[in-house]
SERO-4910 file (N, C-alpha, C, O; in steps of 0.05 Angstrom, whole numbers):
BEGIN
 pado doro    nc1    nc2    nc3   cac1   cac2   cac3    cc1    cc2    cc3    oc1    oc2    oc3
  Unk    A   -925   -582    283   -899   -596    283   -904   -625    292   -921   -630    309
  Unk    A   -888   -643    282   -889   -671    289   -862   -680    299   -841   -669    292
  Unk    A   -861   -701    315   -836   -713    325   -828   -735    306   -843   -754    302
  Unk    A   -804   -733    295   -794   -752    276   -765   -761    283   -751   -747    298
  Unk    A   -757   -783    273   -730   -792    274   -715   -781    250   -723   -786    227
  Unk    A   -693   -767    255   -678   -755    233   -649   -763    235   -640   -774    255
  Unk    A   -634   -758    214   -605   -764    214   -590   -738    215   -598   -718    203
  Unk    A   -567   -739    229   -551   -715    232   -522   -723    225   -512   -744    233
  Unk    A   -508   -706    210   -480   -711    202   -461   -711    226   -468   -700    247
  Unk    A   -438   -722    222   -416   -719    241   -404   -691    238   -404   -681    216
  Unk    A   -392   -680    259   -380   -653    256   -357   -653    237   -339   -669    238
  Unk    A   -357   -633    219   -335   -629    200   -318   -606    210   -321   -598    234
  Unk    A   -302   -594    193   -284   -573    202   -299   -550    214   -319   -540    202
  Unk    A   -291   -541    238   -303   -519    253   -332   -524    262   -346   -506    270
  Unk    A   -340   -549    261   -367   -556    270   -367   -570    297   -347   -583    304
  Unk    A   -389   -568    311   -392   -579    338   -419   -594    340   -439   -583    332
  Unk    A   -418   -618    351   -442   -633    357   -450   -628    386   -434   -633    404
  Unk    A   -474   -619    391   -483   -612    417   -507   -629    425   -526   -632    409
  Unk    A   -507   -639    449   -530   -652    461   -548   -631    473   -540   -617    492
  Unk    A   -572   -627    461   -590   -607    471   -602   -614    498   -612   -637    501
  Unk    A   -600   -597    517   -612   -601    543   -638   -586    546   -658   -596    557
  Unk    A   -639   -561    537   -662   -544    540   -665   -526    516   -645   -516    505
  Unk    A   -690   -521    507   -695   -502    485   -719   -486    491   -740   -496    499
  Unk    A   -716   -459    488   -739   -441    493   -757   -439    469   -748   -442    446
  Unk    A   -782   -433    475   -802   -428    454   -805   -398    450   -817   -384    466
  Unk    A   -793   -388    429   -791   -360    423   -813   -351    404   -821   -366    387
  Unk    A   -822   -326    406   -842   -316    388   -832   -315    360   -848   -315    341
  Unk    A   -805   -313    356   -794   -313    329   -800   -339    315   -807   -340    291
  Unk    A   -798   -362    330   -806   -388    318   -835   -387    309   -842   -397    288
  Unk    A   -852   -375    326   -881   -373    319   -886   -357    294   -904   -364    279
  Unk    A   -870   -336    290   -873   -321    265   -869   -338    240   -883   -336    221
  Unk    A   -849   -356    242   -844   -374    219   -866   -396    217   -874   -404    195
  Unk    A   -875   -406    240   -897   -425    240   -922   -414    227   -936   -427    212
  Unk    A   -928   -388    233   -952   -375    223   -948   -365    194   -967   -355    182
  Unk    A   -924   -367    183   -919   -359    156   -915   -329    152   -915   -319    130
  Unk    A   -910   -314    174   -905   -286    172   -877   -281    160   -872   -260    148
  Unk    A   -859   -300    163   -833   -299    150   -829   -326    137   -835   -347    148
  Unk    A   -819   -327    112   -816   -352     98   -790   -366    106   -770   -353    113
  Unk    A   -791   -393    106   -767   -409    110   -771   -435     95   -794   -445     95
  Unk    A   -751   -447     84   -754   -472     69   -763   -494     89   -754   -496    111
  Unk    A   -782   -510     79   -792   -533     95   -788   -559     78   -787   -557     54
  Unk    A   -788   -582     91   -789   -587    120   -764   -577    134   -743   -575    123
  Unk    A   -768   -569    160   -746   -558    175   -749   -566    204   -771   -571    214
  Unk    A   -727   -566    219   -728   -568    248   -725   -540    259   -704   -527    255
  Unk    A   -745   -530    273   -744   -503    283   -729   -502    310   -717   -522    318
  Unk    A   -729   -479    323   -716   -476    349   -689   -462    346   -673   -469    329
  Unk    A   -684   -442    364   -659   -428    363   -649   -417    390   -628   -404    391
  Unk    A   -663   -422    411   -655   -412    438   -650   -436    455   -668   -449    465
  Unk    A   -624   -442    460   -619   -468    472   -593   -468    488   -576   -451    486
  Unk    A   -591   -488    505   -566   -495    520   -562   -525    519   -582   -540    519
  Unk    A   -537   -533    520   -531   -562    519   -503   -568    526   -488   -551    537
  Unk    A   -494   -592    520   -467   -602    526   -454   -612    501   -466   -626    485
  Unk    A   -429   -604    497   -414   -612    473   -409   -642    473   -399   -653    493
  Unk    A   -417   -656    451   -412   -685    449   -386   -691    433   -371   -708    441
  Unk    A   -383   -676    411   -359   -681    394   -353   -655    379   -370   -638    375
  Unk    A   -328   -653    370   -319   -630    355   -305   -639    330   -293   -660    329
  Unk    A   -306   -622    309   -292   -627    284   -265   -615    284   -256   -604    304
  Unk    A   -251   -618    262   -224   -608    259   -223   -577    262   -242   -563    253
  Unk    A   -202   -568    275   -197   -539    278   -215   -525    298   -214   -500    300
  Unk    A   -232   -539    312   -248   -526    333   -231   -519    357   -217   -537    367
  Unk    A   -232   -494    365   -214   -486    388   -230   -474    411   -219   -473    433
  Unk    A   -255   -466    407   -269   -452    428   -280   -471    450   -282   -464    473
  Unk    A   -288   -495    441   -300   -514    460   -288   -542    456   -275   -547    437
  Unk    A   -294   -559    476   -285   -587    475   -308   -604    486   -326   -594    499
  Unk    A   -308   -631    481   -329   -648    492   -331   -645    522   -312   -644    537
  Unk    A   -356   -644    531   -362   -640    559   -368   -612    567   -380   -607    588
  Unk    A   -361   -592    550   -366   -564    557   -396   -558    556   -411   -569    540
  Unk    A   -405   -542    575   -432   -531    574   -433   -506    557   -415   -489    559
  Unk    A   -453   -505    539   -453   -483    520   -481   -472    517   -501   -485    522
  Unk    A   -483   -447    507   -507   -434    499   -505   -429    469   -483   -420    460
  Unk    A   -526   -433    454   -526   -427    425   -536   -399    420   -550   -387    437
  Unk    A   -528   -388    397   -539   -362    389   -540   -361    359   -521   -370    345
  Unk    A   -562   -351    348   -565   -349    319   -547   -328    307   -544   -327    282
  Unk    A   -534   -312    323   -515   -292    313   -488   -303    306   -467   -293    315
  Unk    A   -488   -326    292   -463   -338    284   -447   -318    267   -458   -304    250
  Unk    A   -421   -318    271   -404   -297    258   -379   -309    247   -370   -331    256
  Unk    A   -367   -295    227   -342   -305    216   -318   -293    229   -297   -306    232
  Unk    A   -320   -267    238   -298   -254    251   -280   -237    233   -262   -224    243
  Unk    A   -284   -238    207   -266   -224    189   -280   -209    166   -266   -198    149
  Unk    A   -307   -209    165   -320   -192    144   -321   -163    154   -313   -157    176
  Unk    A   -331   -146    137   -333   -117    144   -349   -112    169   -340    -96    186
  Unk    A   -371   -126    172   -388   -121    196   -376   -133    221   -377   -120    242
  Unk    A   -364   -156    220   -351   -168    243   -328   -150    253   -325   -145    276
  Unk    A   -312   -141    234   -289   -125    241   -296    -97    252   -279    -85    265
  Unk    A   -320    -88    247   -329    -62    258   -347    -66    282   -360    -47    291
  Unk    A   -348    -90    293   -362    -95    317   -392   -101    314   -407    -98    333
  Unk    A   -401   -108    290   -429   -113    285   -433   -142    276   -443   -147    254
  Unk    A   -426   -160    293   -426   -189    285   -454   -200    280   -457   -220    267
  Unk    A   -475   -187    291   -502   -197    286   -510   -196    257   -527   -211    248
  Unk    A   -498   -178    242   -504   -176    213   -480   -185    196   -476   -175    174
  Unk    A   -465   -205    207   -443   -217    192   -453   -224    163   -475   -235    160
  Unk    A   -436   -217    143   -444   -221    115   -432   -245    102   -435   -249     78
  Unk    A   -418   -262    118   -404   -285    106   -423   -309    105   -428   -322    125
  Unk    A   -433   -314     81   -453   -335     78   -441   -363     79   -456   -383     80
  Unk    A   -415   -365     80   -403   -392     84   -405   -400    114   -405   -424    120
  Unk    A   -407   -380    132   -410   -385    160   -439   -381    169   -451   -399    181
  Unk    A   -450   -358    162   -478   -352    168   -495   -359    144   -503   -342    128
  Unk    A   -500   -385    141   -512   -395    116   -541   -387    114   -556   -388    133
  Unk    A   -549   -378     90   -577   -370     85   -596   -394     88   -586   -417     87
  Unk    A   -622   -390     91   -641   -412     94   -639   -431     70   -638   -423     47
  Unk    A   -638   -457     77   -637   -478     57   -610   -487     49   -607   -507     35
  Unk    A   -589   -472     57   -561   -478     48   -547   -498     66   -530   -513     56
  Unk    A   -553   -499     92   -539   -518    110   -547   -546    102   -571   -552     99
  Unk    A   -528   -564    100   -533   -592     92   -525   -611    114   -511   -631    109
  Unk    A   -534   -606    138   -526   -622    162   -547   -642    171   -540   -661    185
  Unk    A   -572   -639    162   -594   -655    171   -607   -670    148   -607   -661    126
  Unk    A   -617   -694    155   -630   -711    134   -655   -724    146   -655   -731    170
  Unk    A   -675   -728    129   -700   -741    138   -710   -759    116   -716   -750     94
  Unk    A   -713   -785    123   -721   -804    103   -703   -804     78   -713   -807     55
  Unk    A   -678   -800     83   -658   -800     61   -656   -775     45   -641   -773     26
  Unk    A   -672   -755     52   -673   -729     37   -662   -707     54   -660   -709     79
  Unk    A   -655   -685     41   -645   -661     55   -667   -650     74   -690   -647     66
  Unk    A   -659   -643     98   -677   -631    118   -665   -603    125   -641   -602    132
  Unk    A   -681   -583    124   -671   -556    128   -665   -550    157   -680   -557    176
  Unk    A   -643   -536    161   -635   -527    188   -645   -498    191   -643   -482    172
  Unk    A   -655   -491    214   -667   -466    220   -647   -447    234   -638   -453    255
  Unk    A   -642   -425    221   -624   -404    232   -597   -416    240   -585   -407    260
  Unk    A   -588   -436    225   -562   -449    230   -560   -464    257   -539   -470    267
  Unk    A   -584   -469    269   -584   -482    295   -603   -506    296   -593   -529    298
  Unk    A   -630   -502    295   -649   -524    297   -647   -537    324   -637   -560    327
  Unk    A   -657   -524    345   -654   -533    372   -677   -550    383   -676   -560    405
  Unk    A   -699   -553    367   -720   -571    376   -714   -600    368   -729   -613    355
  Unk    A   -691   -609    377   -681   -636    371   -661   -644    393   -651   -627    407
  Unk    A   -657   -670    396   -639   -680    417   -610   -673    412   -594   -673    431
  Unk    A   -603   -667    387   -576   -659    380   -576   -636    360   -595   -633    345
  Unk    A   -555   -619    362   -552   -598    343   -523   -600    331   -504   -606    346
  Unk    A   -521   -595    306   -494   -594    293   -491   -565    282   -506   -557    264
  Unk    A   -472   -551    294   -470   -522    288   -441   -514    285   -422   -528    292
  Unk    A   -437   -491    273   -410   -479    271   -402   -470    299   -419   -462    315
  Unk    A   -376   -473    306   -367   -466    333   -373   -436    339   -374   -429    363
  Unk    A   -375   -419    319   -380   -391    324   -410   -385    329   -418   -362    330
  Unk    A   -426   -406    332   -453   -403    341   -456   -411    371   -478   -413    381
  Unk    A   -433   -416    384   -433   -426    412   -416   -408    429   -397   -395    420
  Unk    A   -423   -407    455   -407   -395    475   -406   -414    499   -427   -424    508
  Unk    A   -382   -419    510   -379   -436    533   -388   -420    558   -383   -396    561
  Unk    A   -402   -435    576   -411   -422    601   -402   -438    625   -393   -461    623
  Unk    A   -405   -426    648   -397   -438    674   -415   -463    679   -440   -461    675
  Unk    A   -404   -485    688   -419   -510    691   -439   -508    715   -457   -524    716
  Unk    A   -435   -489    732   -455   -485    755   -480   -471    746   -499   -470    761
  Unk    A   -480   -460    722   -504   -446    712   -526   -466    705   -520   -483    688
  Unk    A   -550   -464    716   -571   -483    709   -578   -482    680   -581   -460    668
  Unk    A   -580   -504    667   -585   -505    638   -611   -493    630   -613   -480    609
  Unk    A   -632   -497    646   -658   -487    638   -659   -456    638   -674   -444    623
  Unk    A   -642   -444    655   -641   -415    655   -620   -405    635   -623   -383    623
  Unk    A   -599   -420    631   -579   -413    611   -590   -410    583   -582   -393    567
  Unk    A   -609   -428    576   -621   -428    549   -634   -401    543   -633   -392    520
  Unk    A   -646   -388    563   -659   -363    559   -640   -341    550   -648   -322    537
  Unk    A   -614   -344    556   -594   -324    549   -588   -324    520   -577   -305    510
  Unk    A   -595   -346    505   -587   -348    477   -603   -331    458   -594   -327    435
  Unk    A   -626   -321    467   -642   -304    449   -657   -282    465   -649   -259    464
  Unk    A   -678   -290    479   -695   -270    492   -681   -251    510   -684   -226    507
  Unk    A   -667   -261    530   -653   -244    549   -631   -229    535   -627   -205    540
  Unk    A   -616   -242    518   -594   -229    504   -604   -206    486   -592   -185    485
  Unk    A   -627   -210    473   -638   -189    456   -647   -165    472   -641   -142    465
  Unk    A   -660   -170    495   -668   -147    512   -644   -132    523   -643   -108    522
  Unk    A   -625   -147    533   -601   -135    544   -585   -120    523   -577    -97    528
  Unk    A   -581   -132    500   -566   -120    479   -579    -95    468   -566    -75    461
  Unk    A   -606    -95    466   -620    -72    456   -616    -48    473   -613    -25    463
  Unk    A   -614    -52    499   -609    -29    518   -580    -21    518   -574      3    515
  Unk    A   -562    -41    520   -534    -35    524   -519    -29    498   -502    -10    498
  Unk    A   -525    -44    477   -510    -41    452   -525    -24    431   -514     -5    420
  Unk    A   -550    -31    426   -565    -17    405   -571     12    412   -564     30    397
  Unk    A   -583     16    435   -591     43    444   -569     57    460   -568     82    461
  Unk    A   -552     41    473   -532     53    491   -545     72    511   -536     95    513
  Unk    A   -565     62    524   -581     78    543   -563     90    564   -546     77    576
  Unk    A   -568    116    570   -553    130    591   -568    127    617   -592    128    618
  Unk    A   -553    123    639   -566    121    666   -581    147    672   -573    169    663
  Unk    A   -602    145    687   -618    168    696   -638    177    676   -652    197    681
  Unk    A   -642    163    654   -661    171    633   -687    156    636   -690    138    653
  Unk    A   -707    164    620   -733    153    620   -737    134    597   -730    140    574
  Unk    A   -748    111    602   -751     89    583   -780     80    581   -793     78    601
  Unk    A   -789     74    557   -815     61    552   -810     35    537   -795     35    518
  Unk    A   -823     14    546   -821    -12    533   -848    -21    525   -866    -25    541
  Unk    A   -852    -24    498   -878    -32    487   -878    -62    482   -864    -72    465
  Unk    A   -893    -77    498   -894   -106    497   -879   -119    519   -855   -115    522
  Unk    A   -893   -134    536   -880   -145    560   -880   -176    559   -886   -189    579
  Unk    A   -873   -187    536   -868   -216    535   -840   -221    544   -828   -205    559
  Unk    A   -828   -244    536   -802   -251    546   -780   -231    539   -764   -224    555
  Unk    A   -781   -221    514   -761   -201    505   -767   -174    519   -748   -161    528
  Unk    A   -792   -166    520   -798   -140    533   -791   -140    562   -780   -120    572
  Unk    A   -796   -162    577   -789   -163    605   -759   -162    608   -748   -150    627
  Unk    A   -745   -175    590   -715   -174    591   -705   -147    585   -685   -138    596
  Unk    A   -718   -132    567   -711   -104    562   -715    -87    586   -698    -70    593
  Unk    A   -738    -90    599   -744    -75    624   -722    -81    645   -712    -63    658
  Unk    A   -716   -107    648   -696   -114    668   -669   -103    662   -654    -94    680
  Unk    A   -661   -103    636   -635    -92    628   -635    -62    634   -614    -51    643
  Unk    A   -656    -48    627   -658    -19    632   -655    -13    662   -643      6    670
  Unk    A   -668    -30    678   -666    -27    707   -637    -31    717   -627    -15    732
  Unk    A   -624    -52    707   -596    -58    715   -578    -35    705   -558    -29    718
  Unk    A   -584    -23    682   -567     -2    671   -573     26    683   -560     45    675
  Unk    A   -592     28    701   -595     53    715   -616     72    705   -614     96    710
  Unk    A   -636     62    690   -658     80    681   -672     92    705   -677     78    725
  Unk    A   -679    117    704   -693    131    726   -722    123    727   -734    120    748
  Unk    A   -734    119    703   -762    112    702   -766     93    678   -756     98    656
  Unk    A   -781     72    683   -786     51    663   -816     47    661   -829     38    679
  Unk    A   -827     54    637   -856     52    633   -862     27    617   -853     24    594
  Unk    A   -876      8    629   -884    -17    615   -911    -13    602   -930     -2    613
  Unk    A   -913    -22    577   -937    -18    561   -946    -45    549   -931    -58    535
  Unk    A   -971    -53    555   -981    -78    544  -1011    -78    547  -1023    -62    562
  Unk    A  -1024    -97    533  -1053    -99    535  -1061   -120    557  -1084   -121    564
  Unk    A  -1042   -135    566  -1046   -157    585  -1040   -147    614  -1017   -140    620
  Unk    A  -1059   -147    631  -1055   -138    659  -1035   -155    674  -1020   -145    690
  Unk    A  -1036   -181    668  -1017   -199    682   -988   -193    674   -970   -194    691
  Unk    A   -984   -187    649   -957   -180    640   -947   -154    652   -924   -151    658
  Unk    A   -966   -135    656   -958   -110    668   -951   -114    697   -933   -101    708
  Unk    A   -964   -133    711   -956   -140    738   -928   -152    739   -912   -146    756
  Unk    A   -923   -170    719   -897   -182    718   -875   -161    713   -853   -163    723
  Unk    A   -882   -141    697   -862   -120    690   -852   -106    715   -829    -97    716
  Unk    A   -869   -103    735   -861    -90    760   -839   -106    774   -821    -95    786
  Unk    A   -842   -133    772   -821   -150    784   -794   -146    771   -773   -148    784
  Unk    A   -794   -140    745   -769   -137    730   -758   -109    730   -737   -104    718
  Unk    A   -772    -90    743   -761    -64    747   -777    -41    736   -769    -18    738
  Unk    A   -801    -46    724   -817    -24    714   -827     -7    737   -834    -17    758
  Unk    A   -827     19    733   -836     38    753   -865     46    748   -879     55    766
  Unk    A   -874     44    723   -901     53    715   -912     32    695   -897     18    682
  Unk    A   -938     31    694   -951     14    674   -973     29    660   -987     45    672
  Unk    A   -976     23    634   -996     36    617  -1010     16    600   -997     -2    588
  Unk    A  -1037     17    600  -1053     -1    584  -1051      7    554  -1058     29    547
  Unk    A  -1041    -11    538  -1037     -5    509  -1064     -2    495  -1064      8    472
  Unk    A  -1085    -11    507  -1112     -8    494  -1123     21    497  -1142     28    483
  Unk    A  -1111     37    514  -1120     64    518  -1114     80    493  -1091     83    485
  Unk    A  -1135     92    480  -1131    107    455  -1113    132    460  -1101    142    441
  Unk    A  -1111    141    484  -1095    165    491  -1068    157    503  -1055    173    517
  Unk    A  -1059    132    497  -1035    122    510  -1011    140    505   -997    147    524
  Unk    A  -1006    148    480   -982    164    474   -984    191    488   -964    200    499
  Unk    A  -1007    204    487  -1010    230    499  -1005    229    529   -993    246    541
  Unk    A  -1015    207    542  -1011    204    570   -982    200    578   -973    211    598
  Unk    A   -968    185    561   -939    181    567   -923    206    563   -905    212    579
  Unk    A   -930    222    543   -917    247    538   -922    266    562   -904    280    571
  Unk    A   -947    266    572   -954    283    595   -940    274    620   -929    290    635
  Unk    A   -940    248    626   -929    238    651   -898    241    652   -886    241    673
  Unk    A   -886    243    628   -857    246    627   -848    275    621   -825    281    618
  Unk    A   -868    293    621   -863    321    615   -848    326    589   -828    340    588
  Unk    A   -859    313    568   -847    319    542   -839    294    526   -831    296    503
  Unk    A   -842    270    538   -835    246    523   -811    231    536   -797    242    553
  Unk    A   -807    207    527   -786    190    538   -760    194    523   -760    202    499
  Unk    A   -738    188    536   -712    189    523   -708    165    504   -697    168    482
  Unk    A   -717    142    513   -714    117    498   -740    102    498   -753     99    518
  Unk    A   -747     91    474   -769     73    471   -760     47    458   -743     48    440
  Unk    A   -770     25    468   -763     -1    456   -789    -15    448   -805    -22    465
  Unk    A   -792    -20    422   -815    -34    412   -809    -64    411   -791    -72    396
  Unk    A   -822    -80    427   -815   -108    430   -837   -127    421   -839   -149    431
  Unk    A   -854   -118    402   -876   -135    392   -873   -141    363   -874   -164    354
  Unk    A   -869   -120    347   -866   -123    318   -892   -116    303   -899   -129    284
  Unk    A   -905    -94    312   -929    -85    299   -926    -57    288   -910    -41    299
  Unk    A   -941    -51    267   -940    -24    255   -949     -3    276   -936     17    279
  Unk    A   -971     -9    290   -983     11    308   -964     17    331   -961     41    338
  Unk    A   -952     -3    343   -934      1    366   -908     14    357   -895     29    372
  Unk    A   -899      7    333   -875     20    322   -879     50    319   -862     66    327
  Unk    A   -901     57    307   -907     86    304   -911    100    330   -903    123    334
  Unk    A   -924     86    349   -928     97    376   -902    102    391   -898    121    405
  Unk    A   -883     83    387   -857     85    401   -842    110    392   -828    122    408
  Unk    A   -846    118    367   -833    142    357   -847    167    366   -835    187    372
  Unk    A   -874    165    367   -890    189    375   -887    197    404   -891    220    411
  Unk    A   -879    178    421   -877    184    450   -849    194    458   -843    197    481
  Unk    A   -831    198    438   -804    207    444   -804    237    449   -819    252    438
  Unk    A   -786    246    467   -780    274    470   -760    282    448   -749    264    435
  Unk    A   -755    308    444   -735    315    424   -708    302    431   -700    300    454
  Unk    A   -695    292    410   -670    277    412   -674    248    422   -655    234    427
  Unk    A   -699    241    426   -705    214    436   -699    193    415   -698    199    391
  Unk    A   -696    168    423   -689    146    405   -707    122    409   -711    113    432
  Unk    A   -720    114    388   -737     89    388   -721     66    375   -711     69    353
  Unk    A   -719     44    389   -706     20    379   -727     -1    374   -741     -9    392
  Unk    A   -728    -11    349   -748    -31    341   -735    -59    345   -719    -68    330
  Unk    A   -744    -72    367   -733    -98    374   -750   -120    362   -739   -141    355
  Unk    A   -777   -116    360   -795   -137    351   -791   -142    321   -781   -125    306
  Unk    A   -801   -166    312   -799   -173    284   -825   -163    270   -846   -175    273
  Unk    A   -823   -142    254   -846   -132    239   -850   -149    215   -832   -155    200
  Unk    A   -875   -158    210   -881   -176    187   -872   -164    161   -872   -140    157
  Unk    A   -863   -182    143   -854   -173    117   -875   -158    102   -899   -165    103
  Unk    A   -867   -137     88   -886   -121     72   -899    -98     88   -913    -82     76
  Unk    A   -895    -97    114   -908    -76    130   -893    -50    126   -868    -49    127
  Unk    A   -907    -28    122   -896     -2    119   -902     15    143   -924     15    153
  Unk    A   -882     30    153   -885     46    177   -888     75    168   -873     85    151
  Unk    A   -908     89    180   -913    117    173   -906    135    197   -915    130    219
  Unk    A   -890    155    192   -881    174    213   -886    203    203   -886    208    179
  Unk    A   -890    221    222   -894    249    215   -866    262    209   -849    261    226
  Unk    A   -864    274    186   -838    286    178   -829    308    196   -805    310    201
  Unk    A   -847    323    208   -839    345    225   -824    335    250   -806    349    260
  Unk    A   -830    311    259   -817    300    283   -787    298    278   -771    299    298
  Unk    A   -778    294    254   -749    292    249   -735    319    253   -711    319    258
  Unk    A   -750    340    250   -738    367    256   -733    371    286   -718    388    293
  Unk    A   -746    354    302   -741    355    331   -719    334    338   -715    328    362
  Unk    A   -706    324    318   -684    305    321   -692    279    335   -675    267    349
  Unk    A   -717    272    332   -725    245    341   -713    225    323   -710    229    299
  Unk    A   -705    202    334   -691    181    318   -705    154    321   -717    149    342
  Unk    A   -703    138    301   -714    111    301   -693     92    288   -681     99    268
  Unk    A   -690     69    299   -670     50    288   -679     21    291   -696     15    309
  Unk    A   -669      4    274   -673    -24    277   -652    -37    294   -631    -25    299
  Unk    A   -657    -61    303   -637    -76    318   -642   -106    314   -665   -115    314
  Unk    A   -621   -121    309   -622   -150    305   -609   -163    329   -585   -160    334
  Unk    A   -626   -178    344   -615   -193    368   -600   -174    387   -581   -182    399
  Unk    A   -610   -149    389   -597   -131    407   -569   -123    400   -553   -115    418
  Unk    A   -562   -125    374   -534   -117    366   -514   -130    384   -493   -118    391
  Unk    A   -519   -155    391   -504   -168    413   -475   -175    406   -467   -176    382
  Unk    A   -459   -178    427   -432   -190    425   -433   -215    444   -422   -215    466
  Unk    A   -447   -236    434   -456   -257    452   -433   -272    466   -437   -282    488
  Unk    A   -410   -273    454   -387   -287    467   -378   -271    492   -366   -283    510
  Unk    A   -384   -245    493   -378   -229    516   -403   -226    534   -401   -228    558
  Unk    A   -426   -221    521   -450   -215    536   -460   -238    553   -467   -235    576
  Unk    A   -461   -262    541   -473   -285    555   -457   -292    580   -470   -297    601
  Unk    A   -431   -294    579   -416   -299    604   -421   -278    625   -422   -284    649
  Unk    A   -424   -253    617   -430   -232    636   -457   -235    648   -461   -231    672
  Unk    A   -477   -243    632   -504   -248    643   -504   -272    661   -518   -272    682
  Unk    A   -488   -292    655   -485   -315    673   -474   -305    700   -484   -313    721
  Unk    A   -454   -288    699   -442   -277    724   -463   -261    740   -464   -263    764
  Unk    A   -479   -245    726   -500   -231    739   -519   -250    754   -527   -245    777
  Unk    A   -526   -272    740   -544   -292    753   -531   -304    777   -543   -307    798
  Unk    A   -505   -312    775   -491   -324    797   -489   -305    821   -488   -314    844
  Unk    A   -489   -279    816   -489   -259    837   -516   -253    848   -519   -237    867
  Unk    A   -537   -265    836   -564   -260    845   -577   -234    835   -597   -224    846
  Unk    A   -565   -223    814   -575   -198    803   -594   -201    779   -607   -182    771
  Unk    A   -596   -225    768   -614   -230    745   -639   -244    754   -638   -262    771
  Unk    A   -662   -237    743   -687   -250    748   -694   -269    725   -711   -263    708
  Unk    A   -680   -292    724   -685   -311    702   -706   -331    709   -723   -337    692
  Unk    A   -707   -340    733   -727   -360    741   -755   -349    737   -773   -364    729
  Unk    A   -759   -323    742   -785   -311    739   -794   -309    710   -818   -305    704
  Unk    A   -776   -313    691   -783   -313    662   -795   -339    653   -810   -340    634
  Unk    A   -790   -360    668   -799   -387    659   -828   -391    668   -834   -392    691
  Unk    A   -845   -393    648   -874   -397    653   -880   -427    657   -894   -434    676
  Unk    A   -869   -444    640   -874   -473    641   -850   -488    631   -837   -479    612
  Unk    A   -845   -512    642   -825   -530    633   -840   -554    620   -856   -567    633
  Unk    A   -834   -558    594   -849   -577    578   -831   -600    569   -807   -597    568
  Unk    A   -844   -622    561   -830   -644    547   -833   -638    517   -850   -622    509
  Unk    A   -817   -651    501   -817   -646    472   -845   -652    460   -853   -637    442
  Unk    A   -859   -672    470   -885   -679    458   -907   -658    466   -930   -661    458
  Unk    A   -900   -639    482   -918   -618    490   -913   -591    475   -924   -571    482
  Unk    A   -895   -592    455   -885   -568    443   -908   -553    429   -908   -528    430
  Unk    A   -926   -567    415   -948   -553    402   -966   -539    421   -977   -517    416
  Unk    A   -971   -552    444   -987   -539    466   -973   -514    475   -986   -494    482
  Unk    A   -946   -515    477   -931   -492    486   -934   -468    467   -936   -445    476
  Unk    A   -934   -474    441   -937   -452    422   -966   -442    421   -971   -418    416
  Unk    A   -985   -459    426  -1013   -450    428  -1016   -431    451  -1030   -411    449
  Unk    A  -1003   -437    473  -1004   -419    497   -990   -393    490   -999   -371    499
  Unk    A   -969   -394    474   -955   -369    466   -973   -352    449   -973   -327    451
  Unk    A   -989   -364    432  -1008   -350    415  -1029   -336    431  -1038   -314    425
  Unk    A  -1038   -350    452  -1059   -338    469  -1049   -315    486  -1064   -297    493
  Unk    A  -1023   -315    492  -1011   -294    508  -1013   -299    538  -1023   -319    547
  Unk    A  -1002   -280    553  -1003   -281    582   -980   -296    595   -980   -300    619
  Unk    A   -960   -305    578   -937   -319    589   -911   -305    581   -911   -288    563
  Unk    A   -890   -312    596   -864   -300    589   -849   -320    571   -844   -314    547
  Unk    A   -840   -343    582   -825   -362    566   -832   -391    574   -830   -398    597
  Unk    A   -841   -407    554   -842   -435    558   -816   -448    548   -804   -438    528
  Unk    A   -807   -468    562   -782   -481    553   -787   -511    551   -802   -523    566
  Unk    A   -773   -524    532   -773   -553    529   -748   -564    542   -726   -556    536
  Unk    A   -752   -583    561   -730   -596    575   -728   -624    564   -746   -640    566
  Unk    A   -704   -631    553   -699   -657    542   -690   -676    564   -675   -668    582
  Unk    A   -698   -701    562   -690   -721    582   -660   -727    579   -649   -743    594
***
């Protein structure tokens, strides 16, 4: 990525111009950088952010200039089939949740510049639909608020909304990056009796204990699944795959007890096929996908802010490094190497 001067439109109907204060470096961005998922280029990446409203267009009612906001890629229309049934993350209204290449808000050298996931937060300003924003309390630190827009929200939503985890149950979390740690923390807050953290990185496993993990398992162990089934006396009630790999997806299903549920949180590369044993379905084991934790971000994020204000959220511990914009490529290189939770870009 390079730093460029670009042009941004003024807000039109239902649009909001936001001054970006902080943007997180998410592994989802890295998937697009590495070409595992296609997106039109050139583009401004970034989707996990917090900022301050600069200006609003006609008919905007949710926010006003000066409001502190968090962005979310789960922009919704509020009246399609999925929104009306409480599944706004998969809103089908392409006039609001515009497909890649359709948003015409950014320009570079006089030509169209693509907006990423209707946000593009690796820039000093964002022009977005008001339904991609949620207003937050002004006392909430911006650098921590940004984390709520994707990583923390995804982990929390996967436990609370996607899996609807019951208190007192046993949970396994495969992958202890930013999303995995947030999933562990959410399971802890929701009352899981036992939380097994699984990763190849010893440092991440140590971090998992801080966020509520009760046990840790080395993912490099060839007998990992058998050991988890043995230590839980038959398998876990809930498994959360937070990496996006074929092997860990299959393992998450194999470690379930009868009636157990595996939720695939990670982004599995396009074209990957998952293989499962048919007999396991006779034991009523279940597997499901989840997008952004099936979130209700206009409700979830203010609640998470309140948890933080009460001292119940471990957000500061998620921040590995605070970077300037010109260090963004170094931040993604560190993400590729592993061993970190979340790097964030702080704008002046």
